[in-house]
C-alpha atoms as a printed R data frame, in Angstrom:
    type eleno elety resid chain resno       x       y       z
1   ATOM     1    CA   MET     A     1  -0.605 -12.671  15.842
2   ATOM     2    CA   LYS     A     2   0.975 -12.982  12.403
3   ATOM     3    CA   SER     A     3   3.682 -15.410  11.395
4   ATOM     4    CA   ILE     A     4   6.785 -13.852   9.893
5   ATOM     5    CA   ARG     A     5   7.535 -17.024   7.964
6   ATOM     6    CA   SER     A     6   5.235 -19.794   6.803
7   ATOM     7    CA   GLN     A     7   5.755 -22.561   9.301
8   ATOM     8    CA   ASN     A     8   3.649 -25.463  10.466
9   ATOM     9    CA   PHE     A     9   2.671 -24.803  14.066
10  ATOM    10    CA   GLY     A    10   1.088 -28.226  14.400
11  ATOM    11    CA   LEU     A    11  -2.134 -26.818  12.995
12  ATOM    12    CA   GLU     A    12  -4.240 -28.635  10.420
13  ATOM    13    CA   ASP     A    13  -3.452 -26.317   7.492
14  ATOM    14    CA   GLY     A    14  -0.083 -25.211   8.881
15  ATOM    15    CA   ILE     A    15  -0.867 -21.519   8.407
16  ATOM    16    CA   ILE     A    16  -1.769 -18.815  10.872
17  ATOM    17    CA   LYS     A    17  -2.989 -15.601   9.319
18  ATOM    18    CA   SER     A    18  -3.396 -12.499  11.440
19  ATOM    19    CA   THR     A    19  -5.963 -13.602  13.918
20  ATOM    20    CA   LEU     A    20  -7.368 -12.763  17.282
21  ATOM    21    CA   THR     A    21  -5.303 -14.969  19.554
22  ATOM    22    CA   TYR     A    22  -5.232 -15.288  23.308
23  ATOM    23    CA   ILE     A    23  -1.982 -15.555  25.257
24  ATOM    24    CA   GLU     A    24  -3.008 -19.009  26.541
25  ATOM    25    CA   ASP     A    25  -3.159 -20.269  22.942
26  ATOM    26    CA   ILE     A    26   0.206 -18.748  22.027
27  ATOM    27    CA   LYS     A    27   1.826 -20.566  24.966
28  ATOM    28    CA   LYS     A    28   0.728 -23.910  23.436
29  ATOM    29    CA   ILE     A    29   2.629 -23.308  20.169
30  ATOM    30    CA   ASP     A    30   6.342 -24.031  19.777
31  ATOM    31    CA   LEU     A    31   7.608 -20.734  18.383
32  ATOM    32    CA   ASN     A    32  11.347 -21.470  18.732
33  ATOM    33    CA   PHE     A    33  11.838 -21.588  14.959
34  ATOM    34    CA   SER     A    34   8.766 -19.650  13.868
35  ATOM    35    CA   PRO     A    35   8.941 -15.972  14.759
36  ATOM    36    CA   VAL     A    36   5.681 -14.060  14.951
37  ATOM    37    CA   ILE     A    37   4.510 -10.500  15.362
38  ATOM    38    CA   CYS     A    38   2.127 -10.077  18.276
39  ATOM    39    CA   GLN     A    39   0.077  -6.947  18.724
40  ATOM    40    CA   GLU     A    40  -2.661  -5.979  21.094
41  ATOM    41    CA   PHE     A    41  -6.166  -5.904  19.638
42  ATOM    42    CA   ILE     A    42  -7.218  -2.496  18.305
43  ATOM    43    CA   ASP     A    43 -10.853  -2.068  17.349
44  ATOM    44    CA   LYS     A    44 -10.289  -0.611  13.910
45  ATOM    45    CA   VAL     A    45 -12.587   1.241  11.568
46  ATOM    46    CA   CYS     A    46 -10.467   0.414   8.531
47  ATOM    47    CA   ASP     A    47  -7.121  -0.721   7.244
48  ATOM    48    CA   ILE     A    48  -4.961   1.694   5.285
49  ATOM    49    CA   ARG     A    49  -2.608   0.400   2.580
50  ATOM    50    CA   VAL     A    50   0.163   2.768   1.570
51  ATOM    51    CA   THR     A    51   2.272   2.028  -1.493
52  ATOM    52    CA   ILE     A    52   5.432   4.077  -1.969
53  ATOM    53    CA   ILE     A    53   7.473   4.138  -5.174
54  ATOM    54    CA   GLY     A    54  10.395   6.562  -4.951
55  ATOM    55    CA   ASP     A    55   8.786   9.902  -4.117
56  ATOM    56    CA   LYS     A    56   5.238   8.864  -5.071
57  ATOM    57    CA   ILE     A    57   2.692   7.675  -2.537
58  ATOM    58    CA   PHE     A    58  -0.637   5.900  -3.077
59  ATOM    59    CA   THR     A    59  -2.979   5.440  -0.162
60  ATOM    60    CA   ALA     A    60  -6.227   3.503   0.141
61  ATOM    61    CA   LYS     A    61  -8.635   2.791   2.956
62  ATOM    62    CA   ILE     A    62  -9.897  -0.765   3.109
63  ATOM    63    CA   PHE     A    63 -13.264  -1.369   4.764
64  ATOM    64    CA   SER     A    64 -14.227  -4.843   5.957
65  ATOM    65    CA   HIS     A    65 -17.886  -5.826   5.730
66  ATOM    66    CA   SER     A    66 -17.819  -9.271   7.273
67  ATOM    67    CA   LYS     A    67 -16.956 -10.710  10.646
68  ATOM    68    CA   LYS     A    68 -14.367 -12.899   8.947
69  ATOM    69    CA   SER     A    69 -12.423  -9.944   7.512
70  ATOM    70    CA   LYS     A    70 -12.662  -7.689  10.579
71  ATOM    71    CA   ILE     A    71  -9.356  -8.946  12.054
72  ATOM    72    CA   ASP     A    72  -7.514  -9.628   8.783
73  ATOM    73    CA   PHE     A    73  -9.009  -8.300   5.559
74  ATOM    74    CA   ARG     A    74  -7.043 -10.896   3.551
75  ATOM    75    CA   THR     A    75  -9.424 -13.605   4.762
76  ATOM    76    CA   ASP     A    76 -12.432 -12.283   2.798
77  ATOM    77    CA   TYR     A    77 -11.590 -10.088  -0.211
78  ATOM    78    CA   LYS     A    78 -15.109 -10.331  -1.643
79  ATOM    79    CA   ASN     A    79 -16.528  -8.407   1.341
80  ATOM    80    CA   LEU     A    80 -14.204  -5.406   1.135
81  ATOM    81    CA   THR     A    81 -14.698  -1.922  -0.237
82  ATOM    82    CA   TYR     A    82 -11.991   0.619  -0.964
83  ATOM    83    CA   GLU     A    83 -11.556   4.357  -1.222
84  ATOM    84    CA   GLU     A    84  -8.603   6.573  -2.006
85  ATOM    85    CA   TYR     A    85  -7.290   8.384   1.036
86  ATOM    86    CA   LYS     A    86  -4.950  11.287   1.712
87  ATOM    87    CA   LEU     A    87  -2.690  10.921   4.739
88  ATOM    88    CA   SER     A    88  -1.584  13.967   6.676
89  ATOM    89    CA   LYS     A    89   1.710  15.452   5.463
90  ATOM    90    CA   ASN     A    90   3.236  14.560   8.830
91  ATOM    91    CA   ILE     A    91   2.433  10.851   8.442
92  ATOM    92    CA   GLU     A    92   3.513  10.863   4.786
93  ATOM    93    CA   ASN     A    93   6.855  12.405   5.801
94  ATOM    94    CA   ILE     A    94   7.347   9.768   8.493
95  ATOM    95    CA   LEU     A    95   6.670   6.969   5.985
96  ATOM    96    CA   PHE     A    96   9.068   8.472   3.422
97  ATOM    97    CA   LYS     A    97  11.726   8.711   6.175
98  ATOM    98    CA   LEU     A    98  11.086   5.058   7.022
99  ATOM    99    CA   ASN     A    99  11.643   4.107   3.377
100 ATOM   100    CA   ARG     A   100  14.868   6.111   3.256
101 ATOM   101    CA   TYR     A   101  16.061   4.585   6.540
102 ATOM   102    CA   TYR     A   102  15.687   1.097   5.058
103 ATOM   103    CA   ASN     A   103  17.021   2.258   1.664
104 ATOM   104    CA   LEU     A   104  13.797   1.192  -0.081
105 ATOM   105    CA   ASN     A   105  12.593   2.444  -3.443
106 ATOM   106    CA   TYR     A   106   9.336   0.502  -3.047
107 ATOM   107    CA   SER     A   107   7.271  -0.499  -0.051
108 ATOM   108    CA   ALA     A   108   3.773  -1.521   0.917
109 ATOM   109    CA   ILE     A   109   2.897  -0.220   4.367
110 ATOM   110    CA   ASP     A   110  -0.043  -1.379   6.443
111 ATOM   111    CA   LEU     A   111  -1.737   0.943   8.886
112 ATOM   112    CA   ILE     A   112  -5.056   0.805  10.716
113 ATOM   113    CA   GLN     A   113  -7.334   3.562  11.958
114 ATOM   114    CA   ASP     A   114  -9.383   3.300  15.140
115 ATOM   115    CA   LYS     A   115 -12.781   4.815  15.932
116 ATOM   116    CA   GLU     A   116 -11.161   7.975  17.320
117 ATOM   117    CA   GLY     A   117  -9.245   8.518  14.072
118 ATOM   118    CA   LYS     A   118  -5.868   7.499  15.518
119 ATOM   119    CA   ILE     A   119  -3.608   5.761  12.994
120 ATOM   120    CA   TYR     A   120  -1.412   2.813  13.992
121 ATOM   121    CA   PHE     A   121   1.569   1.424  12.075
122 ATOM   122    CA   LEU     A   122   1.489  -2.352  11.546
123 ATOM   123    CA   GLU     A   123   4.271  -3.202   9.116
124 ATOM   124    CA   ILE     A   124   6.393  -2.228   6.139
125 ATOM   125    CA   ASN     A   125   6.889  -4.774   3.379
126 ATOM   126    CA   PRO     A   126   9.622  -4.239   0.746
127 ATOM   127    CA   ASN     A   127   7.846  -6.526  -1.726
128 ATOM   128    CA   GLY     A   128   4.177  -6.228  -0.757
129 ATOM   129    CA   GLN     A   129   1.453  -6.906  -3.277
130 ATOM   130    CA   TYR     A   130  -0.212  -3.946  -4.931
131 ATOM   131    CA   LEU     A   131  -2.097  -5.068  -8.038
132 ATOM   132    CA   TRP     A   132  -5.330  -5.825  -6.166
133 ATOM   133    CA   ILE     A   133  -5.503  -2.293  -4.735
134 ATOM   134    CA   GLU     A   134  -4.443  -0.775  -8.073
135 ATOM   135    CA   ASN     A   135  -7.308  -2.595  -9.804
136 ATOM   136    CA   ALA     A   136  -9.856  -1.781  -7.099
137 ATOM   137    CA   LEU     A   137  -9.224   1.978  -7.303
138 ATOM   138    CA   ASN     A   138  -7.675   2.393 -10.758
139 ATOM   139    CA   LEU     A   139  -4.447   3.711  -9.221
140 ATOM   140    CA   PRO     A   140  -1.413   4.089 -11.542
141 ATOM   141    CA   ILE     A   141   0.925   2.041  -9.337
142 ATOM   142    CA   SER     A   142   2.296  -0.202 -12.117
143 ATOM   143    CA   LYS     A   143   2.934   2.841 -14.325
144 ATOM   144    CA   SER     A   144   4.751   4.552 -11.456
145 ATOM   145    CA   ILE     A   145   6.953   1.489 -10.966
146 ATOM   146    CA   ALA     A   146   7.756   1.404 -14.693
147 ATOM   147    CA   ASP     A   147   8.474   5.160 -14.741
148 ATOM   148    CA   PHE     A   148  10.708   4.807 -11.684
149 ATOM   149    CA   ILE     A   149  12.734   2.003 -13.316
150 ATOM   150    CA   ILE     A   150  13.054   3.895 -16.601
151 ATOM   151    CA   ASN     A   151  14.240   7.022 -14.758
152 ATOM   152    CA   LYS     A   152  16.832   4.970 -12.826
153 ATOM   153    CA   ILE     A   153  18.122   3.413 -16.047
154 ATOM   154    CA   ASN     A   154  18.436   6.845 -17.657
155 ATOM   155    CA   GLU     A   155  20.292   8.439 -14.734
């Protein structure tokens, strides 16, 4: 379960990150004004972060090395490792089509991969963070954003 907006659900810190949640617990929370995304648990091998700028795509696998980060890697950045990854052309094409459908020039897309190698789509974010993955793998994401803007200005 992941909240779409930051809302206080009557919890001590008022924040629910993506977490393993049971249906009985969800029924106890008043979600009338706090929409959430619920997804069945998938035993993943890694997360995959895809950053798209125009027609450029940057992809990284994110490996969690702690129990805390197994469900949501954002809970324990210090126990993550990263590697560049190349998606299949078919998946890349689908993600580019998704960007075009939503008329996005930039997006951060979260995927996960299970033990059988199957890739699952989690979400597309039109203003997702990228600097942490750029720094971890020395990817030229910021340069690509700057180049994209300069090219748009010069059109």
